[in-house]
C-alpha positions as CSV (number, residue, x, y, z in Angstrom):
1,M,69.1,43.5,92.2
2,K,66.1,43.5,94.5
3,S,63.3,45.8,93.8
4,G,63.8,47.8,97.1
5,I,67.4,48.7,96.1
6,K,66.3,49.7,92.6
7,H,63.6,51.9,94.0
8,A,65.9,53.6,96.5
9,L,68.4,54.3,93.8
10,K,65.9,55.7,91.4
11,I,64.5,58.0,94.0
12,L,68.0,59.1,94.9
13,C,68.5,60.0,91.3
14,C,65.1,61.4,90.6
15,L,65.9,65.0,90.9
16,A,69.0,65.2,88.8
17,L,66.7,67.3,86.6
18,A,65.8,69.7,89.4
19,C,69.2,69.9,91.1
20,M,71.1,70.4,87.8
21,A,68.7,73.1,86.7
22,S,68.7,75.0,90.0
23,A,72.3,74.1,91.0
24,Q,71.2,73.5,94.6
25,V,72.6,71.0,97.0
26,A,70.1,68.9,99.0
27,S,71.1,68.0,102.6
28,H,69.0,64.8,102.4
29,P,68.1,63.1,99.1
30,P,64.5,62.0,98.9
31,V,63.8,58.4,99.2
32,G,60.1,58.1,100.0
33,S,58.2,54.9,99.7
34,H,56.4,54.5,96.4
35,G,57.4,57.9,95.2
36,A,57.6,58.8,91.5
37,T,60.9,58.0,89.7
38,M,62.8,60.1,87.2
39,K,66.1,59.2,85.4
40,P,68.9,61.7,85.3
41,A,67.8,64.4,82.9
42,A,71.2,65.3,81.3
43,T,72.1,63.5,78.2
44,S,75.2,65.3,77.0
45,S,78.7,64.5,78.2
46,T,79.6,68.2,78.3
47,V,79.7,69.5,81.9
48,T,78.8,73.2,82.4
49,P,80.2,74.7,85.6
50,V,77.4,75.6,88.0
51,K,77.2,78.0,90.9
52,V,75.9,76.2,94.0
53,A,73.5,78.1,96.2
54,P,73.4,77.4,100.0
55,P,70.4,75.4,101.1
56,K,67.7,77.2,103.0
57,P,66.5,75.4,106.2
58,V,62.7,74.9,106.4
59,A,62.4,72.5,109.3
60,R,64.3,70.5,111.9
61,V,63.5,67.0,113.0
62,N,65.2,66.2,116.3
63,G,67.9,68.6,115.3
64,A,68.4,67.3,111.8
65,V,67.9,70.1,109.2
66,I,65.4,69.8,106.3
67,T,66.2,72.2,103.5
68,E,64.1,73.9,100.8
69,N,66.0,71.7,98.4
70,D,64.8,68.5,100.1
71,V,61.2,69.8,99.7
72,T,61.7,70.7,96.1
73,R,63.1,67.2,95.5
74,M,60.0,65.6,96.9
75,V,57.7,67.9,95.0
76,Y,59.3,66.6,91.8
77,S,58.9,63.1,93.1
78,I,55.2,63.7,93.7
79,F,54.7,65.6,90.5
80,P,56.9,63.9,87.9
81,Y,55.0,65.7,85.1
82,A,57.0,68.9,85.8
83,R,58.9,68.2,82.6
84,Q,55.7,68.9,80.7
85,H,55.5,72.3,82.5
86,G,59.0,73.5,81.5
87,G,60.5,71.9,84.6
88,G,58.2,73.9,86.9
89,I,55.2,73.3,89.0
90,P,51.8,74.9,88.2
91,K,51.3,77.8,90.6
92,A,47.8,76.7,91.6
93,M,49.2,73.3,92.7
94,E,52.4,74.4,94.3
95,P,51.2,75.3,97.9
96,E,49.5,71.9,98.5
97,L,52.3,70.0,96.7
98,R,54.9,71.7,98.9
99,K,52.9,71.1,102.1
100,G,52.6,67.4,101.3
101,A,56.2,67.2,100.2
102,L,57.4,68.6,103.5
103,E,55.4,66.1,105.5
104,M,56.9,63.3,103.4
105,V,60.4,64.5,103.9
106,I,59.9,64.7,107.6
107,F,58.5,61.2,107.7
108,E,61.5,59.9,105.8
109,E,63.9,61.6,108.2
110,L,62.0,60.0,111.1
111,L,62.4,56.6,109.5
112,Y,66.1,57.2,109.0
113,Q,66.5,58.2,112.6
114,E,64.5,55.2,113.8
115,A,66.7,52.9,111.7
116,Q,69.8,54.4,113.3
117,R,68.2,54.0,116.8
118,R,67.6,50.3,116.0
119,K,71.2,50.1,114.8
120,L,70.1,48.6,111.4
121,Q,73.0,47.8,109.1
122,I,73.6,47.7,105.4
123,T,76.2,45.1,104.4
124,P,79.2,46.4,102.5
125,E,78.4,44.1,99.7
126,R,74.8,45.4,99.3
127,L,76.1,49.0,99.5
128,A,78.7,48.4,96.9
129,R,76.1,46.8,94.5
130,A,73.8,49.7,95.1
131,E,76.5,52.3,94.5
132,A,77.5,50.6,91.2
133,A,73.8,50.4,90.1
134,F,73.4,54.1,91.0
135,R,76.3,55.2,88.8
136,K,75.0,53.2,85.9
137,Q,71.9,55.5,85.7
138,F,74.0,58.3,84.4
139,H,74.8,58.6,80.7
140,S,78.4,59.4,81.2
141,P,81.1,59.7,83.9
142,A,81.2,63.4,83.3
143,I,77.5,63.8,84.1
144,Y,78.0,61.7,87.2
145,E,80.8,63.9,88.4
146,Q,78.7,67.0,88.0
147,Y,75.9,65.3,90.0
148,L,78.5,64.3,92.6
149,A,79.7,67.9,92.8
150,L,76.1,69.2,93.3
151,E,74.9,66.6,95.6
152,A,77.9,65.7,97.7
153,N,80.5,68.5,97.2
154,G,82.4,66.1,95.0
155,S,82.8,63.5,97.8
156,K,82.2,59.9,96.9
157,A,82.1,59.1,100.6
158,V,79.3,61.5,101.1
159,M,77.4,60.1,98.2
160,R,77.9,56.6,99.5
161,E,76.4,57.7,102.8
162,K,73.4,59.1,101.0
163,I,72.9,55.8,99.3
164,R,73.2,54.0,102.6
165,R,70.6,56.3,104.1
166,S,68.3,55.6,101.2
167,L,68.6,51.9,101.7
168,L,68.0,52.1,105.4
169,I,64.8,54.0,104.8
170,E,63.7,51.5,102.2
171,Q,64.5,48.7,104.7
172,M,62.3,50.4,107.4
173,L,59.4,50.7,104.9
174,K,59.7,47.1,103.9
175,T,59.7,45.7,107.5
176,E,57.3,48.2,109.1
177,V,54.9,48.9,106.2
178,E,55.1,46.4,103.4
179,Q,55.4,43.2,105.5
180,K,52.6,44.4,107.8
181,S,50.3,45.3,104.9
182,V,49.9,41.8,103.4
183,V,46.3,40.7,102.9
184,S,46.0,36.9,102.6
185,L,43.7,35.2,100.2
186,A,41.6,34.0,103.1
187,E,41.1,37.6,104.3
188,T,40.2,38.6,100.8
189,Q,37.6,35.8,100.7
190,A,36.2,36.9,104.1
191,Y,35.8,40.5,102.9
192,Y,34.1,39.3,99.7
193,N,31.6,37.1,101.7
194,K,30.7,40.0,104.0
195,N,30.3,42.5,101.1
196,V,28.7,40.4,98.3
197,T,26.3,43.1,97.3
198,R,29.3,45.2,96.2
199,F,30.0,42.6,93.5
200,E,26.5,42.5,92.1
201,H,26.1,44.3,88.8
202,G,23.4,45.1,86.3
203,E,23.1,44.0,82.7
204,S,25.9,45.6,80.7
205,V,27.2,45.8,77.2
206,S,30.5,46.7,75.6
207,I,29.8,48.7,72.5
208,Q,31.3,50.9,69.8
209,T,29.2,53.6,68.0
210,I,29.3,55.5,64.8
211,S,26.8,58.4,64.7
212,I,25.5,60.9,62.3
213,I,24.0,64.0,64.1
214,P,22.2,66.6,62.0
215,P,21.7,70.1,63.5
216,D,18.6,70.7,65.5
217,D,17.3,73.0,62.7
218,A,18.2,70.6,59.9
219,T,16.1,70.8,56.7
220,P,14.3,67.8,55.3
221,A,17.2,67.6,52.7
222,M,19.8,67.5,55.4
223,R,17.9,64.8,57.3
224,K,17.6,62.8,54.1
225,E,21.4,63.1,53.6
226,A,22.0,61.9,57.2
227,K,19.9,58.8,56.6
228,A,21.9,58.1,53.4
229,K,25.1,58.4,55.3
230,I,24.1,56.1,58.1
231,T,22.9,53.5,55.6
232,D,26.4,53.5,54.0
233,I,28.0,53.3,57.5
234,V,25.9,50.2,58.3
235,R,27.3,48.6,55.1
236,L,30.9,49.6,55.9
237,G,30.5,48.5,59.6
238,R,29.3,45.1,58.7
239,A,32.2,44.7,56.2
240,A,34.6,45.4,59.0
241,K,36.0,42.2,60.3
242,T,37.3,43.3,63.7
243,K,36.7,45.8,66.5
244,K,39.8,47.7,65.2
245,D,38.5,47.9,61.7
246,F,35.2,49.2,62.9
247,G,37.1,51.7,65.1
248,H,38.9,53.1,62.0
249,I,35.5,53.8,60.4
250,A,34.3,55.5,63.5
251,E,37.4,57.7,63.5
252,Q,36.8,58.8,59.9
253,L,33.0,59.1,59.7
254,S,31.4,59.4,63.2
255,E,30.1,62.7,64.4
256,D,29.8,61.9,68.1
257,D,32.5,62.6,70.7
258,W,33.6,59.0,70.9
259,R,35.1,59.0,67.4
260,T,38.5,60.0,69.1
261,Q,38.4,56.7,70.9
262,S,37.5,54.6,67.9
263,G,33.9,54.8,68.9
264,D,34.6,52.6,71.9
265,R,32.3,53.4,74.8
266,G,33.6,50.6,76.9
267,T,31.3,48.7,79.2
268,V,28.0,50.5,79.8
269,E,25.0,49.4,82.0
270,V,22.1,48.8,79.7
271,K,19.8,50.9,81.9
272,N,22.0,53.9,81.1
273,L,21.6,53.5,77.3
274,P,18.9,55.3,75.3
275,P,15.9,52.9,75.2
276,E,16.2,52.6,71.4
277,V,19.8,51.5,71.7
278,A,19.2,49.2,74.7
279,K,16.4,47.4,72.9
280,V,18.6,46.6,69.9
281,A,21.7,45.7,71.9
282,R,19.8,43.1,73.9
283,T,19.0,41.2,70.7
284,M,22.6,41.2,69.2
285,K,25.4,38.7,69.3
286,P,29.0,39.8,70.2
287,G,30.9,40.8,67.1
288,T,27.8,41.9,65.1
289,V,26.8,45.3,63.8
290,S,23.3,46.7,64.1
291,D,21.0,48.4,61.6
292,A,20.7,52.1,61.8
293,I,19.1,53.2,65.0
294,Q,17.3,56.5,65.2
295,V,17.7,58.4,68.5
296,G,15.8,61.6,68.4
297,G,17.0,63.5,65.3
298,A,20.3,61.5,65.2
299,W,21.3,58.2,63.8
300,T,23.7,55.6,65.2
301,V,25.1,52.2,64.5
302,I,26.5,50.0,67.2
303,R,29.0,47.1,67.2
304,L,28.4,44.8,70.2
305,N,31.7,43.5,71.6
306,A,30.3,41.9,74.8
307,H,27.1,41.3,76.6
308,T,27.0,40.5,80.4
309,P,23.7,39.6,82.0
310,A,22.9,41.0,85.4
311,G,24.5,39.0,88.2
312,R,27.4,38.8,90.7
313,T,31.1,38.7,89.8
314,P,32.4,35.4,91.3
315,F,35.2,35.5,93.8
316,I,37.6,33.8,91.4
317,Q,37.3,36.7,89.0
318,A,37.3,39.5,91.7
319,K,40.0,38.2,94.0
320,T,43.1,39.6,92.3
321,K,41.8,43.2,92.0
322,L,40.2,43.0,95.4
323,Q,43.3,41.7,97.2
324,S,45.4,44.5,95.6
325,E,42.8,47.1,96.7
326,L,42.6,45.8,100.2
327,Q,46.4,45.7,100.5
328,K,46.7,49.3,99.3
329,Q,44.1,50.4,101.9
330,K,46.0,48.5,104.6
331,R,49.3,49.9,103.5
332,E,48.0,53.5,103.8
333,Q,46.6,52.7,107.3
334,V,49.9,51.1,108.5
335,R,52.0,53.9,107.0
336,A,49.8,56.6,108.7
337,A,50.0,54.8,112.0
338,L,53.8,54.5,111.8
339,N,54.1,58.1,110.9
340,Q,51.9,59.1,113.9
341,S,53.9,56.8,116.2
342,L,57.3,58.2,115.2
343,R,56.0,61.8,115.6
344,K,54.8,61.3,119.2
345,T,58.3,61.5,120.7
346,A,59.9,63.6,118.0
347,K,60.7,67.3,118.2
348,I,59.7,68.8,114.9
349,E,60.2,72.5,114.2
350,K,58.9,74.2,111.0
351,M,60.3,77.5,109.9
352,S,57.9,80.0,108.3
């Protein structure tokens, strides 16, 4: 199955969690390009009867009604972490999420109406494949029937039309956004050539650290104990054969905040390191462990994982990430322009 179909079906199903919890029927299932995806939440084959609440209108797009349920769906698409918040949305985030969700639902309705105006078609074969794939996302026929009751008043024909609508929106996004957002390798090279200073970088190192940090008011005995600890750590660090082994020691013995990340500080520009650490790091070979380094009243040991001299990232190394970045920027611009164009002739009414 093509990725567009998969995406449309996942989005169609993304709010089984929300709709089964609230027992509300959405007049338009969310499709949205590149929205978050959620699988059907129910896992039991037992179906509990639900009381369906009538949908509340919140907007009209050329006469087509957008309901509160449509907006709720899209909120859950935008914020898939709702499961971590007991199925709800944090109150501080809700107003902006709902505002953005409404705009996205309106955009999708405009796309659907434009697809109809152009008389775009979904072949019976493609629709049948999509419908079969959609049903497979449910854990049992009983759960699907419950979803069908909530989403389509139990009508398979209504659900089929919802799936067709999803595919039409996805088709519009593919032809009017994705295909018009392609950035060629030649365009990427041209951007690189015009912005070479962006790809220049200072000298950097990739390091892990293990630190012993006595309190500011440490007694001489405490400072002596810290020195003894760091001496043992140097020995253990040098005995560690790999980055992972060194990380285990950091997790167990280090007193700095990086211990929770196996002491890994990632890639750091040398100019941002304490001078004492920078001086040592410059003399080391990747894979080696330093002597104890005193930084103020603290002690640290570093493992050098990589050393990159100052220079410029060549195009061959930068091209993949850069091309992806440029395409994302172009996609956002094309999508925004399409949205604006569709709205010019549309009658959009929002209800307070």
